N, C-alpha and C positions, 0 to 999 in steps of 0.2 A: 486610650481608646482601643477596644478589641479589634484586632486586625481583620478577622473574618467579618465582623459586623460592619466595619468601615468599607470593606470591599463591596458588600451588598448594598450599602447606602449609596456608594458612588454609582453603582449600576442603576439604582433607583433614580438618582438624579439624572443620569443620562437618558433613562426612559422618559422622564419628565420633559427633557429637552426635545426628545423625539415627538412627544405628544404636542408640544407647543409648535414644533416645526411642521406638523401635519403628516409626518411619516409613520405615526403610530395612532391607532384608533382607540385602543383600550386604555383605561386609566392606569397610571403608573402605580404598581403595587408588587410587593414580594409575597407570592402565594406559598402555600405549604410545600409545593414541589421545589421552590427555590430555597426553602428553609430546611430541607432534609438533613444536611450535614449537622446543623445545629440541633434539630429535633432528635437526631440519633446520638447526640453527645452523651457519653457515659460519665464524664467528669463534671461533678457539680461545680467546681471552680470555673471551668471553661464555660459552662452553661450560664452561670451568673455574670461572668465578664461580658459575654455577648449581650445578655439582657440589660446590663447596666448601660451599655452604649446605646442600645435601642431606646431605652427609657429616657436617657439624657436627650436624645434627638426629639422624642415626643415632648419633653419638658420645654424645648425650644420652640414648640409649635410647628415643627417641620413635618412630622409624621404622626399617624394614628396607629396604635397597636391593637390587634385583636388577639385574644387568648382562647385556648381550647375551652376553658371554663372561666368566664369573666369574674366569677366569685372567688376563684382559687388562683391567685397569682403565682402559686408555686408550680403551676403546670407549664406548658410551653406556649410560646407565641405562635399563632397560626397564620397571621397575615400582617403585613406592614404596608400601610397606604401613604402615599405622598400627598400632603395637603398644602405645603408651602415651599415650593422649590427654592426661592431666595433664602428662606430660613435654613433649609438643609444645606445649601451651598455655604452659608456662613458657618454652620456647625462643622462642616468638613474642611473649613479653611480655603474654600474655593470661591471663585467669582461666578455669579449666574451668567448664563450665556447672553441673556438680554442686556446685562450691563456691559459685557465684553463687546457686543455688537454696537451698543450706543457709543462706547468709547471709540470704536473703529470709525463710525460715521463722523464723529467729531474730528478725529484726526485726518480723515479724508476730505473734510469740508473744503479746504483751500485748493484742492486739486481735482475734485470730482467734475467740475465744469469742463476742464480740459481733457479729463480722462473719464468719460461717463461709464466706462466698463467697471469702474470701482463700485458703482451701485449694484451691478450684477455679481460682483465678488461677494459683497455683503449679503445679497439675497441667497447665494449659494451657501454661505456659512449659516444663514438662518435656517436652511434646510438640512443642516448637519452634513453638508457635502464640502469637500475640499476643492481648491482650484489649483491644478498642477501640483497636488499633494500639499498645498499650503493651507493651513488652518487659521482660525482667527488670531492665534498668537503670532502670526507672521506680519502683522501691521508694519513694524519697522522695516521689513524687507520691501514692502510695497512703497513706502515713503522714500526709501533709498533708491528704488527703481525710478520713481518720478524725478528724483534729483539727477540721476544719470541722464535721463532723456532730456530734461530741461537744459543741462549743461551742453549736451551734444547739439541740441537745436539752437542754442544761443551762440554757438561758434560760427564764424563767417563761413559761407558756403564754399569759399575757395581755400579754406584752411587745410593744411596737410593732415591726412589721417594720422591718428595718434595710437601708439601701442597701447593695448588695453590695460596693461598693468601700470603703465605710466599714468594714464588717465585715472585709474583707480586710486593710486597713491595721492594724486592731486586732490581728489574729491574727499577721500575717506581716511587718508594716512594709512591705508591698508592696500597693498598692491594686488591682493586677490579678491577683494570685496566684490567688484563688479561681476567677476566670473561666477560668483555664487548667486547672482540675481537674474540669471538668464530667464527663468520661468516668469517672474512678475514683469520683467522688461518686455518680453515677447508678448505677454497678454495685453499689456498697456499699448504696445505698438499696433497690434492687430485689432485691438478694440473688441475682443471677443473672448469669453471664458470657454468657448467650445471649439475654437480654432485648433487645428492640429499643431502640436509643438514643432517649431523649426529647429534646424541644427544651430548650435550656438554661433557658428561663424556667420550664418545668414543674419542673425540678430545684430551682431557686432558690426557687420558691413553696413547695415541700414543706418547705424549711428555714426559711421565714420571711424570706428575702432577696429583694431586688427591684432592678431598674433603675428602673422606675416603678411605684409601689404601685397595686394595683387594689382597688377596694372589693368587698365581698361583695354578691352580687346576690340579692335575695329578692323573691318575688311572691306575691300572694294578698290576699284581703279579710281581712287579719289586722292586729291592733294590736300594734305593736312598742314595747317600752320601751327608750329610749336614755338616754345620760348626761344630756342636757339637755331632751329632749322625748319624750313618749309620743304616738304617732299611728299612724293606719292607713297601710299601705303605699300609695303612689301606683300608678297603672296605667301601663303594663303591668307595671312592676317598679320596685324602688328599689335604688340602690347606696349602701351604707353601710360605713364603716370597721368591720371586725369587732370591734375592741375597744370600739366605742361601743354595740354591741347588748348590752343587759343581760338581755333576756328578752322574754316576751310578756305582754300585758295582755288578751288574748282567747284563746278556746279553739278552735284549728283542728280541723276534723274529721279531718285527717290531715296529716302532714309528709312531704314527698318531697324527697330530694336527687337532683339530676340532674347527671351527669358532663359532658355535652356542651353547649356554649353554644348551638348551633343548636336543639337540642331544647328547652333551657330557654326560649329566646325564643318558640318556637312554642307551648309549653305555657302560658307566662305570658299570652300574648295570648288563647289559647283559654279559659282559666279565670280571667280577670281578676276576675270578680265572685264567684268561688267562695271559700269560707272554708277552703280547703286551702292550706297554706304550702308554697311551692316554694323550694328553695335551690340555687343553682348551686355546684358544688364546685370548678370551675376545675381539673379534673384531680385530682391528689392534693392535698387542701387543706393549707393552712399551719397551723402550730401555733396562731396566733391565731384562724383560722377554726374549728379543731376545738374550741377553748375556747368560742367563741361557740355552736357547735352543742350543746355540753353544757348551757350556760346556757339555751338555748331549750328543749331537751328536758326540762330540770328543771321548767319551767313547764307542760309538757304532761301532762294527766291520764293515769294508767295505763289501758291498753287502747286508747289512740288509735293507729291504724295509723302506724307509722314505716317508710317505704318508701325504697328506693333504686333508681334506674334508671340503669344504667351499661352500658358496652360489655361485650359477651360475649367478652372476651379476657383475657390475663394481667393487663394493667394495670387493666382494669375491676374484676376480682375482688380485686386487691391494694388498690384504693381501697375497695371494699366491706368488706374485712376491717378496714381502719383505721376506717371509719365505725361498724362493728358494735362495735368496742371502745369507742368514745366513747358510743354509744347505751347500751351496758351500764353505763357509769359513771353515766348518768342514770336507770338503772332501766328501760330499754326494750329490746326485741328488734327488731333491724332485719330487714325482710323484703324480698325482691327484687320488682321490678316489671318485667314484660315481658322477663325474662331467661331464661325456660325455653325449651327447644327447641320446645315446642308453640306458643310465641308467634312463632316465626321461620319464615316460609315457606322451603322448601328452595331456591328459586331465588335467594335473596339470601344464602345461607350461603357462608362461605369455609372451605375445608378447612384444618384445623389439624394441626400436627405432633404426634407423641406427646409431645415435650418440653413444648410449650405446653399441651397438655391436662393433663399432669401438674401443671404450675404452677397452672392453673385449679382443679384438684381441691384442691391444697394451700390456696389462698387461700379457696376456697369453704368448706372445712372450718373454717378460721380464723374465717370470718364466721358459722359455725353453719348453713351451707347445704350440708351433706354430700350430701343427696339431689339437689340441683340440680347440684352438681359432678359427681356420678356420671352424671346424665342428659346433661350436656354432653359428658363424656368418651365416653359411648356414641354420641352423635350425631356427635361428631368435627368440630365446626366452631367458627368465631369470627364475630363480627359487631360492627360499630360501630353505636351506637344510632341514628344518622341513618337507618339502613335501616328503622327501625320508626316513625320520627317521623310 
């Protein structure tokens, strides 16, 4: 097969995919301008090799050739029209995009109910757009990402966090496989093809995986029950393994979770002698952290304010929704702190897209904060909580 002819036919096939995807309006064809190198060819042998490939594609029913003079096939080809994309794909030894997407849907069928975002992934591919640089050929990566999440969610909530490479070897007999899956895992966890990518450490933390395990940070004049000791937290804060925290031996006046580390540090120093319990979530908290949170709240009397101070953005409200679920398990209702538009000066607001606002509303409703979600949508902004610290 002539190399130059093949390259042009591959371009023609891609143009056909664009037409099917709705990102191209004109019929897929190679016009005279695309054929200039061939039409300027001085070597008869090279000219005939090019034409032989094009004529073979036409014989397969894939394309239609037009000549300068239809009666004189010794002239030059003036136009190549795509008439049957699947036939051209077969001729080139490639698979039609429609077939690739059909296979992807089939392979995703067993997990799309748990991860509806996979439908959005396929829709992106159908539009010839990638998801986090991942094209349709990455289906095995997405299936392995599902396997990782299922394994993490299937572990007991109180299980000790696992080194990521150890977990990877257990699952795939490849110690580095999971680290190569951060993009599909993050997309599946956030449930969005448009969410901003998170740092890998934040993704692994949510699954209870780590490179270097980090303790849970707690602050306040509060007595904590642990496996071997019951004692008041030191100042300005204490770092404890989440699994070692069994509950409280004193009654805090309130419990507040804080998403951002800088804000946690400043609040811990500011209220070191206060009997309010502050807990740093480290972004989306791990399963072990969430189990600790439930144990703590179980020891907190009904009516005690349970608050969360997070970023006013999609990620912040997703974290809030997760915390609200755990608070509900312990019999409490989570309330927002400094996350209402009235708490945010206009000069530090950042304009949000309709998509992001829709996601904020979704997670706000999941947290039981429908009114707050509606207020933020109306105000149309996002904010990282350092702006209010």
